[in-house]
BALOBA-1460 file (C-alpha; in Angstrom, 3 decimals):
// residues 317
<rec num="1" residu="m" x="349.326" y="2.870" z="114.088"/>
<rec num="2" residu="n" x="352.185" y="0.489" z="113.341"/>
<rec num="3" residu="k" x="352.120" y="-2.907" z="115.030"/>
<rec num="4" residu="l" x="354.911" y="-3.829" z="117.417"/>
<rec num="5" residu="y" x="353.887" y="-7.489" z="117.265"/>
<rec num="6" residu="d" x="351.699" y="-9.045" z="114.576"/>
<rec num="7" residu="l" x="349.442" y="-11.861" z="115.782"/>
<rec num="8" residu="a" x="348.780" y="-13.066" z="112.231"/>
<rec num="9" residu="g" x="350.537" y="-16.347" z="111.514"/>
<rec num="10" residu="r" x="351.498" y="-16.890" z="115.177"/>
<rec num="11" residu="k" x="350.635" y="-19.938" z="117.285"/>
<rec num="12" residu="i" x="348.554" y="-18.305" z="120.018"/>
<rec num="13" residu="f" x="347.537" y="-20.178" z="123.156"/>
<rec num="14" residu="v" x="344.380" y="-18.892" z="124.836"/>
<rec num="15" residu="a" x="344.428" y="-20.344" z="128.355"/>
<rec num="16" residu="g" x="340.903" y="-20.533" z="129.723"/>
<rec num="17" residu="h" x="339.070" y="-20.680" z="126.395"/>
<rec num="18" residu="r" x="335.887" y="-22.085" z="127.960"/>
<rec num="19" residu="g" x="335.355" y="-19.067" z="130.206"/>
<rec num="20" residu="m" x="333.510" y="-15.942" z="129.157"/>
<rec num="21" residu="v" x="336.681" y="-13.942" z="128.457"/>
<rec num="22" residu="g" x="338.580" y="-16.789" z="126.838"/>
<rec num="23" residu="a" x="335.663" y="-17.628" z="124.552"/>
<rec num="24" residu="a" x="335.425" y="-13.975" z="123.478"/>
<rec num="25" residu="l" x="339.143" y="-13.977" z="122.688"/>
<rec num="26" residu="v" x="338.749" y="-17.135" z="120.601"/>
<rec num="27" residu="r" x="335.782" y="-15.592" z="118.718"/>
<rec num="28" residu="t" x="337.761" y="-12.440" z="118.034"/>
<rec num="29" residu="l" x="340.853" y="-14.303" z="116.857"/>
<rec num="30" residu="e" x="338.809" y="-16.593" z="114.625"/>
<rec num="31" residu="a" x="337.114" y="-13.534" z="113.096"/>
<rec num="32" residu="r" x="340.636" y="-12.515" z="112.049"/>
<rec num="33" residu="g" x="341.248" y="-15.922" z="110.499"/>
<rec num="34" residu="i" x="343.427" y="-17.132" z="113.374"/>
<rec num="35" residu="s" x="342.729" y="-20.521" z="114.975"/>
<rec num="36" residu="p" x="344.278" y="-20.374" z="118.454"/>
<rec num="37" residu="l" x="345.643" y="-23.245" z="120.486"/>
<rec num="38" residu="v" x="343.304" y="-24.298" z="123.286"/>
<rec num="39" residu="a" x="343.246" y="-27.049" z="125.906"/>
<rec num="40" residu="t" x="340.410" y="-28.312" z="128.099"/>
<rec num="41" residu="r" x="340.921" y="-28.903" z="131.802"/>
<rec num="42" residu="e" x="340.841" y="-32.627" z="131.063"/>
<rec num="43" residu="e" x="343.731" y="-32.177" z="128.644"/>
<rec num="44" residu="l" x="345.698" y="-29.715" z="130.777"/>
<rec num="45" residu="d" x="345.367" y="-28.892" z="134.465"/>
<rec num="46" residu="l" x="347.023" y="-25.484" z="134.722"/>
<rec num="47" residu="e" x="347.443" y="-25.887" z="138.475"/>
<rec num="48" residu="r" x="349.901" y="-28.743" z="137.820"/>
<rec num="49" residu="q" x="353.363" y="-27.563" z="136.862"/>
<rec num="50" residu="e" x="354.524" y="-30.833" z="135.290"/>
<rec num="51" residu="q" x="351.443" y="-31.058" z="133.063"/>
<rec num="52" residu="t" x="351.824" y="-27.444" z="131.995"/>
<rec num="53" residu="e" x="355.528" y="-27.908" z="131.202"/>
<rec num="54" residu="r" x="354.765" y="-30.982" z="129.090"/>
<rec num="55" residu="w" x="351.999" y="-29.220" z="127.162"/>
<rec num="56" residu="f" x="354.189" y="-26.217" z="126.342"/>
<rec num="57" residu="a" x="357.074" y="-28.440" z="125.229"/>
<rec num="58" residu="n" x="354.731" y="-30.375" z="122.919"/>
<rec num="59" residu="h" x="352.837" y="-27.422" z="121.408"/>
<rec num="60" residu="r" x="355.400" y="-24.578" z="121.479"/>
<rec num="61" residu="p" x="353.069" y="-21.555" z="121.366"/>
<rec num="62" residu="q" x="354.597" y="-18.279" z="120.220"/>
<rec num="63" residu="a" x="352.110" y="-16.070" z="122.075"/>
<rec num="64" residu="v" x="350.070" y="-16.715" z="125.228"/>
<rec num="65" residu="i" x="346.992" y="-15.004" z="126.642"/>
<rec num="66" residu="i" x="346.193" y="-15.931" z="130.246"/>
<rec num="67" residu="a" x="342.411" y="-15.751" z="130.594"/>
<rec num="68" residu="a" x="342.193" y="-18.829" z="132.837"/>
<rec num="69" residu="a" x="341.096" y="-18.045" z="136.381"/>
<rec num="70" residu="q" x="338.816" y="-18.968" z="139.252"/>
<rec num="71" residu="v" x="336.247" y="-16.156" z="139.148"/>
<rec num="72" residu="g" x="332.997" y="-15.200" z="140.858"/>
<rec num="73" residu="g" x="331.088" y="-12.533" z="142.722"/>
<rec num="74" residu="i" x="331.088" y="-11.377" z="146.336"/>
<rec num="75" residu="h" x="329.433" y="-14.527" z="147.691"/>
<rec num="76" residu="a" x="331.864" y="-16.836" z="145.899"/>
<rec num="77" residu="n" x="334.902" y="-14.854" z="147.066"/>
<rec num="78" residu="n" x="333.708" y="-14.968" z="150.657"/>
<rec num="79" residu="s" x="332.851" y="-18.670" z="150.500"/>
<rec num="80" residu="f" x="335.969" y="-20.032" z="148.762"/>
<rec num="81" residu="p" x="338.993" y="-17.937" z="149.823"/>
<rec num="82" residu="r" x="341.493" y="-20.771" z="149.345"/>
<rec num="83" residu="d" x="340.275" y="-21.441" z="145.804"/>
<rec num="84" residu="f" x="340.509" y="-17.810" z="144.759"/>
<rec num="85" residu="l" x="343.990" y="-17.317" z="146.211"/>
<rec num="86" residu="y" x="345.720" y="-20.654" z="145.639"/>
<rec num="87" residu="r" x="344.264" y="-21.649" z="142.280"/>
<rec num="88" residu="n" x="344.800" y="-18.268" z="140.641"/>
<rec num="89" residu="m" x="348.359" y="-17.985" z="141.925"/>
<rec num="90" residu="m" x="349.223" y="-21.468" z="140.678"/>
<rec num="91" residu="i" x="347.699" y="-20.847" z="137.241"/>
<rec num="92" residu="a" x="349.666" y="-17.624" z="136.803"/>
<rec num="93" residu="a" x="352.957" y="-19.037" z="138.099"/>
<rec num="94" residu="n" x="352.833" y="-22.184" z="135.971"/>
<rec num="95" residu="l" x="351.860" y="-20.442" z="132.749"/>
<rec num="96" residu="i" x="354.330" y="-17.574" z="133.055"/>
<rec num="97" residu="e" x="357.243" y="-19.839" z="134.008"/>
<rec num="98" residu="c" x="356.488" y="-22.285" z="131.187"/>
<rec num="99" residu="a" x="356.198" y="-19.432" z="128.706"/>
<rec num="100" residu="h" x="359.679" y="-18.297" z="129.719"/>
<rec num="101" residu="r" x="361.178" y="-21.793" z="129.531"/>
<rec num="102" residu="n" x="359.760" y="-22.303" z="126.044"/>
<rec num="103" residu="n" x="360.753" y="-18.909" z="124.624"/>
<rec num="104" residu="v" x="357.240" y="-17.534" z="124.131"/>
<rec num="105" residu="e" x="357.552" y="-14.262" z="122.212"/>
<rec num="106" residu="k" x="354.622" y="-12.370" z="123.755"/>
<rec num="107" residu="l" x="352.445" y="-12.974" z="126.815"/>
<rec num="108" residu="l" x="349.365" y="-11.138" z="128.058"/>
<rec num="109" residu="y" x="348.209" y="-11.598" z="131.643"/>
<rec num="110" residu="l" x="344.646" y="-10.542" z="132.451"/>
<rec num="111" residu="g" x="344.065" y="-9.206" z="135.922"/>
<rec num="112" residu="s" x="341.051" y="-7.525" z="137.502"/>
<rec num="113" residu="s" x="340.076" y="-4.081" z="138.728"/>
<rec num="114" residu="c" x="339.619" y="-5.562" z="142.218"/>
<rec num="115" residu="i" x="343.409" y="-5.228" z="142.649"/>
<rec num="116" residu="y" x="342.908" y="-1.597" z="143.654"/>
<rec num="117" residu="p" x="342.382" y="-0.284" z="147.200"/>
<rec num="118" residu="r" x="338.807" y="-0.140" z="148.411"/>
<rec num="119" residu="n" x="338.871" y="3.641" z="148.728"/>
<rec num="120" residu="a" x="341.078" y="4.492" z="145.762"/>
<rec num="121" residu="p" x="340.508" y="7.961" z="144.268"/>
<rec num="122" residu="q" x="338.085" y="7.869" z="141.313"/>
<rec num="123" residu="p" x="338.550" y="7.310" z="138.465"/>
<rec num="124" residu="i" x="341.221" y="4.800" z="139.439"/>
<rec num="125" residu="t" x="344.609" y="5.220" z="137.813"/>
<rec num="126" residu="e" x="347.153" y="2.433" z="137.500"/>
<rec num="127" residu="e" x="349.338" y="4.217" z="140.054"/>
<rec num="128" residu="s" x="346.758" y="3.440" z="142.778"/>
<rec num="129" residu="l" x="347.985" y="-0.158" z="143.060"/>
<rec num="130" residu="l" x="349.206" y="-1.023" z="146.588"/>
<rec num="131" residu="t" x="348.414" y="2.409" z="147.993"/>
<rec num="132" residu="g" x="345.731" y="1.246" z="150.461"/>
<rec num="133" residu="k" x="343.703" y="-1.631" z="151.887"/>
<rec num="134" residu="l" x="341.838" y="-3.988" z="149.575"/>
<rec num="135" residu="e" x="338.101" y="-4.585" z="149.628"/>
<rec num="136" residu="p" x="337.697" y="-7.456" z="152.164"/>
<rec num="137" residu="t" x="335.016" y="-9.254" z="150.127"/>
<rec num="138" residu="n" x="337.401" y="-9.994" z="147.262"/>
<rec num="139" residu="e" x="340.898" y="-9.659" z="148.719"/>
<rec num="140" residu="w" x="341.797" y="-13.320" z="148.018"/>
<rec num="141" residu="y" x="341.262" y="-12.902" z="144.284"/>
<rec num="142" residu="a" x="342.892" y="-9.473" z="144.325"/>
<rec num="143" residu="i" x="346.081" y="-10.710" z="145.981"/>
<rec num="144" residu="a" x="346.411" y="-13.532" z="143.458"/>
<rec num="145" residu="k" x="345.941" y="-11.101" z="140.575"/>
<rec num="146" residu="i" x="348.488" y="-8.665" z="142.017"/>
<rec num="147" residu="a" x="350.957" y="-11.554" z="142.216"/>
<rec num="148" residu="g" x="350.340" y="-12.277" z="138.528"/>
<rec num="149" residu="i" x="351.014" y="-8.668" z="137.575"/>
<rec num="150" residu="k" x="354.238" y="-8.665" z="139.559"/>
<rec num="151" residu="l" x="355.306" y="-11.941" z="137.932"/>
<rec num="152" residu="t" x="355.022" y="-10.452" z="134.445"/>
<rec num="153" residu="q" x="357.064" y="-7.464" z="135.612"/>
<rec num="154" residu="a" x="359.654" y="-9.706" z="137.285"/>
<rec num="155" residu="y" x="360.242" y="-11.817" z="134.165"/>
<rec num="156" residu="r" x="360.516" y="-8.667" z="132.066"/>
<rec num="157" residu="r" x="363.049" y="-7.150" z="134.475"/>
<rec num="158" residu="q" x="365.126" y="-10.302" z="135.004"/>
<rec num="159" residu="f" x="364.974" y="-11.909" z="131.561"/>
<rec num="160" residu="g" x="363.734" y="-9.206" z="129.179"/>
<rec num="161" residu="c" x="360.529" y="-11.116" z="128.393"/>
<rec num="162" residu="d" x="357.855" y="-9.215" z="126.463"/>
<rec num="163" residu="y" x="355.095" y="-9.897" z="128.987"/>
<rec num="164" residu="i" x="352.315" y="-7.365" z="129.551"/>
<rec num="165" residu="s" x="349.243" y="-7.085" z="131.797"/>
<rec num="166" residu="l" x="345.779" y="-5.585" z="131.423"/>
<rec num="167" residu="m" x="343.280" y="-4.823" z="134.191"/>
<rec num="168" residu="p" x="339.704" y="-5.135" z="132.894"/>
<rec num="169" residu="t" x="336.770" y="-3.540" z="134.644"/>
<rec num="170" residu="n" x="333.638" y="-5.628" z="135.386"/>
<rec num="171" residu="l" x="332.944" y="-7.732" z="132.303"/>
<rec num="172" residu="y" x="329.674" y="-9.213" z="131.081"/>
<rec num="173" residu="g" x="328.302" y="-10.761" z="127.919"/>
<rec num="174" residu="l" x="328.047" y="-13.998" z="126.002"/>
<rec num="175" residu="g" x="328.911" y="-17.187" z="127.883"/>
<rec num="176" residu="d" x="328.677" y="-15.733" z="131.390"/>
<rec num="177" residu="n" x="328.229" y="-17.722" z="134.602"/>
<rec num="178" residu="y" x="324.549" y="-17.694" z="135.560"/>
<rec num="179" residu="h" x="324.950" y="-19.369" z="138.917"/>
<rec num="180" residu="p" x="322.278" y="-17.893" z="141.234"/>
<rec num="181" residu="e" x="324.795" y="-17.197" z="144.023"/>
<rec num="182" residu="h" x="328.333" y="-17.397" z="142.625"/>
<rec num="183" residu="g" x="327.962" y="-15.443" z="139.382"/>
<rec num="184" residu="h" x="328.790" y="-11.809" z="138.742"/>
<rec num="185" residu="v" x="326.155" y="-9.125" z="139.176"/>
<rec num="186" residu="i" x="324.818" y="-8.767" z="135.618"/>
<rec num="187" residu="a" x="324.581" y="-12.497" z="134.953"/>
<rec num="188" residu="g" x="322.996" y="-13.122" z="138.340"/>
<rec num="189" residu="l" x="320.427" y="-10.355" z="137.873"/>
<rec num="190" residu="l" x="319.566" y="-11.452" z="134.332"/>
<rec num="191" residu="r" x="318.748" y="-14.907" z="135.629"/>
<rec num="192" residu="r" x="316.834" y="-13.668" z="138.684"/>
<rec num="193" residu="f" x="314.725" y="-11.196" z="136.713"/>
<rec num="194" residu="h" x="314.000" y="-13.803" z="134.037"/>
<rec num="195" residu="e" x="312.891" y="-16.416" z="136.569"/>
<rec num="196" residu="a" x="310.830" y="-13.814" z="138.443"/>
<rec num="197" residu="k" x="309.104" y="-12.821" z="135.192"/>
<rec num="198" residu="l" x="308.220" y="-16.435" z="134.416"/>
<rec num="199" residu="a" x="306.969" y="-17.018" z="137.965"/>
<rec num="200" residu="g" x="304.970" y="-13.784" z="138.064"/>
<rec num="201" residu="a" x="306.853" y="-12.734" z="141.206"/>
<rec num="202" residu="p" x="305.973" y="-9.309" z="142.624"/>
<rec num="203" residu="s" x="309.585" y="-8.354" z="143.383"/>
<rec num="204" residu="v" x="313.238" y="-9.312" z="142.984"/>
<rec num="205" residu="a" x="315.785" y="-9.054" z="145.802"/>
<rec num="206" residu="i" x="318.953" y="-7.051" z="145.091"/>
<rec num="207" residu="w" x="321.968" y="-7.414" z="147.362"/>
<rec num="208" residu="g" x="322.922" y="-4.262" z="149.290"/>
<rec num="209" residu="t" x="321.650" y="-0.710" z="149.132"/>
<rec num="210" residu="g" x="321.879" y="-0.265" z="145.372"/>
<rec num="211" residu="t" x="324.071" y="2.826" z="145.799"/>
<rec num="212" residu="p" x="327.552" y="1.475" z="144.846"/>
<rec num="213" residu="r" x="328.698" y="2.567" z="141.406"/>
<rec num="214" residu="r" x="330.223" y="0.140" z="138.935"/>
<rec num="215" residu="e" x="331.646" y="0.227" z="135.423"/>
<rec num="216" residu="f" x="330.680" y="-2.561" z="133.010"/>
<rec num="217" residu="l" x="332.367" y="-3.547" z="129.744"/>
<rec num="218" residu="f" x="330.961" y="-5.900" z="127.102"/>
<rec num="219" residu="v" x="333.322" y="-8.865" z="126.898"/>
<rec num="220" residu="d" x="333.736" y="-8.777" z="123.113"/>
<rec num="221" residu="d" x="334.862" y="-5.147" z="123.383"/>
<rec num="222" residu="f" x="337.433" y="-6.268" z="125.932"/>
<rec num="223" residu="a" x="338.675" y="-9.041" z="123.639"/>
<rec num="224" residu="e" x="339.280" y="-6.477" z="120.890"/>
<rec num="225" residu="g" x="341.152" y="-4.319" z="123.386"/>
<rec num="226" residu="a" x="343.284" y="-7.238" z="124.561"/>
<rec num="227" residu="l" x="344.395" y="-8.124" z="121.038"/>
<rec num="228" residu="h" x="345.014" y="-4.447" z="120.286"/>
<rec num="229" residu="a" x="347.323" y="-4.254" z="123.299"/>
<rec num="230" residu="m" x="349.121" y="-7.453" z="122.269"/>
<rec num="231" residu="e" x="349.970" y="-5.888" z="118.922"/>
<rec num="232" residu="h" x="350.543" y="-2.257" z="119.890"/>
<rec num="233" residu="y" x="351.979" y="-2.218" z="123.415"/>
<rec num="234" residu="t" x="355.100" y="-3.329" z="125.197"/>
<rec num="235" residu="g" x="356.185" y="-2.223" z="128.654"/>
<rec num="236" residu="a" x="356.291" y="-3.108" z="132.335"/>
<rec num="237" residu="d" x="353.371" y="-0.856" z="133.253"/>
<rec num="238" residu="f" x="349.969" y="-2.534" z="133.176"/>
<rec num="239" residu="m" x="346.927" y="-0.762" z="131.724"/>
<rec num="240" residu="n" x="343.278" y="-0.438" z="132.708"/>
<rec num="241" residu="v" x="340.590" y="-1.487" z="130.233"/>
<rec num="242" residu="g" x="337.036" y="-0.183" z="130.574"/>
<rec num="243" residu="c" x="334.380" y="2.014" z="129.014"/>
<rec num="244" residu="g" x="335.114" y="5.039" z="131.205"/>
<rec num="245" residu="e" x="331.544" y="5.349" z="132.559"/>
<rec num="246" residu="d" x="329.847" y="3.933" z="135.654"/>
<rec num="247" residu="i" x="326.302" y="3.358" z="136.919"/>
<rec num="248" residu="t" x="324.720" y="2.594" z="140.303"/>
<rec num="249" residu="i" x="323.647" y="-0.968" z="141.031"/>
<rec num="250" residu="a" x="320.074" y="0.295" z="141.365"/>
<rec num="251" residu="e" x="320.221" y="1.896" z="137.906"/>
<rec num="252" residu="l" x="321.768" y="-1.258" z="136.498"/>
<rec num="253" residu="a" x="319.002" y="-3.401" z="138.004"/>
<rec num="254" residu="r" x="316.348" y="-1.200" z="136.404"/>
<rec num="255" residu="e" x="318.106" y="-1.475" z="133.034"/>
<rec num="256" residu="i" x="318.175" y="-5.263" z="133.311"/>
<rec num="257" residu="a" x="314.527" y="-5.378" z="134.393"/>
<rec num="258" residu="t" x="313.630" y="-3.371" z="131.291"/>
<rec num="259" residu="v" x="315.629" y="-5.637" z="128.967"/>
<rec num="260" residu="v" x="314.135" y="-8.792" z="130.505"/>
<rec num="261" residu="g" x="310.627" y="-7.380" z="130.665"/>
<rec num="262" residu="f" x="310.152" y="-7.745" z="134.417"/>
<rec num="263" residu="k" x="307.412" y="-5.403" z="135.683"/>
<rec num="264" residu="g" x="307.669" y="-5.958" z="139.451"/>
<rec num="265" residu="e" x="309.426" y="-4.110" z="142.246"/>
<rec num="266" residu="l" x="313.089" y="-4.039" z="143.250"/>
<rec num="267" residu="a" x="313.690" y="-5.012" z="146.886"/>
<rec num="268" residu="f" x="317.111" y="-3.993" z="148.203"/>
<rec num="269" residu="d" x="318.424" y="-6.334" z="150.911"/>
<rec num="270" residu="t" x="320.514" y="-3.991" z="153.048"/>
<rec num="271" residu="s" x="321.648" y="-6.875" z="155.281"/>
<rec num="272" residu="k" x="323.913" y="-7.988" z="152.405"/>
<rec num="273" residu="p" x="327.290" y="-6.306" z="151.725"/>
<rec num="274" residu="d" x="327.686" y="-3.584" z="149.113"/>
<rec num="275" residu="g" x="331.346" y="-4.182" z="148.409"/>
<rec num="276" residu="t" x="333.511" y="-1.299" z="147.186"/>
<rec num="277" residu="p" x="331.542" y="2.013" z="147.159"/>
<rec num="278" residu="r" x="332.701" y="2.966" z="143.676"/>
<rec num="279" residu="k" x="334.941" y="1.445" z="141.033"/>
<rec num="280" residu="l" x="335.556" y="3.424" z="137.857"/>
<rec num="281" residu="l" x="338.790" y="2.988" z="135.948"/>
<rec num="282" residu="d" x="340.876" y="5.671" z="134.306"/>
<rec num="283" residu="v" x="341.298" y="4.211" z="130.808"/>
<rec num="284" residu="s" x="343.282" y="7.075" z="129.291"/>
<rec num="285" residu="r" x="346.335" y="4.883" z="128.584"/>
<rec num="286" residu="m" x="344.335" y="2.388" z="126.515"/>
<rec num="287" residu="n" x="342.503" y="5.209" z="124.758"/>
<rec num="288" residu="a" x="345.849" y="6.816" z="123.894"/>
<rec num="289" residu="l" x="346.901" y="3.462" z="122.405"/>
<rec num="290" residu="g" x="344.044" y="3.783" z="119.900"/>
<rec num="291" residu="w" x="341.318" y="1.642" z="121.488"/>
<rec num="292" residu="r" x="337.887" y="2.573" z="122.859"/>
<rec num="293" residu="a" x="334.868" y="0.537" z="123.963"/>
<rec num="294" residu="k" x="332.041" y="0.642" z="121.430"/>
<rec num="295" residu="t" x="329.055" y="-1.328" z="122.825"/>
<rec num="296" residu="p" x="326.455" y="0.710" z="124.798"/>
<rec num="297" residu="l" x="325.203" y="-0.912" z="128.007"/>
<rec num="298" residu="r" x="321.620" y="-1.448" z="126.801"/>
<rec num="299" residu="a" x="322.829" y="-3.121" z="123.595"/>
<rec num="300" residu="g" x="325.239" y="-5.321" z="125.553"/>
<rec num="301" residu="l" x="322.531" y="-6.354" z="128.010"/>
<rec num="302" residu="k" x="320.211" y="-7.290" z="125.152"/>
<rec num="303" residu="a" x="322.936" y="-9.440" z="123.598"/>
<rec num="304" residu="a" x="323.681" y="-11.102" z="126.942"/>
<rec num="305" residu="y" x="319.990" y="-11.818" z="127.597"/>
<rec num="306" residu="a" x="319.555" y="-13.290" z="124.114"/>
<rec num="307" residu="d" x="322.551" y="-15.540" z="124.794"/>
<rec num="308" residu="f" x="321.003" y="-16.612" z="128.105"/>
<rec num="309" residu="l" x="317.696" y="-17.447" z="126.422"/>
<rec num="310" residu="a" x="319.554" y="-19.442" z="123.762"/>
<rec num="311" residu="g" x="321.209" y="-21.558" z="126.452"/>
<rec num="312" residu="g" x="324.605" y="-19.865" z="126.451"/>
<rec num="313" residu="g" x="326.879" y="-19.695" z="129.481"/>
<rec num="314" residu="r" x="326.958" y="-21.828" z="132.608"/>
<rec num="315" residu="r" x="323.701" y="-22.127" z="134.508"/>
<rec num="316" residu="y" x="324.126" y="-24.651" z="137.330"/>
<rec num="317" residu="d" x="320.435" y="-25.489" z="137.387"/>
């Protein structure tokens, strides 16, 4: 397939390079022999427009990937609604506006599958956006991500900018956030099962009933998909990115227990919320573009657990 935009030789800014997704993008670019531009929060506060404008004027990136975001699981979304709405909207607005002002050639905005209605038909197509009510436990993050999608479309419509958006499913892998309360489900369960194994605990508590179904994509697979889209896609329509298969939370927990080597029981705490009943993305558009996920769940979990044991990610001990 011919490339519409070749990343080789371009100055590429990966915003959010310290996060799980951003780090995977940096690894993938470096494997191609490309050293991307990066900036720490101390060097550049993306919530500050003046700082962002100054950085873009000084560094003049030709391509931008927006992986910077305030992220977390159900508990974090419920606990910090202002952070998830305000911070993510400001990051998107500042980066997209500065990209336009500095004539960035290509921009990729990364959203989230939580943008879709709580009861969207499964598997979820891109056309489901704004057709129903959001899941209340993550609506703050979802609204900010929807705003980011609409910004990329607005700049394309008004100025002809080649800005695109991708909606990844639930991601996991190297460099995840292992906070015991604020992390995503796989990272949180890896840590809990590991600590339970070391303590000889008889059981591990799992939030909810265990019946919701979720799709999980290894983050390095997603990074490959993101770069593939940068080079092979242009258009106002955003695209879903996932593996095309889902699993119940109970089944996932048993997989993680097996990988970690925890032999105890699973105790489902039904007083805690389940979140969306099912979330499986229709990834036919990305597949038609020539990309497919390649890492099986068990292999991805083993890689993530090895990274955890080696001290990878953020632990918040």
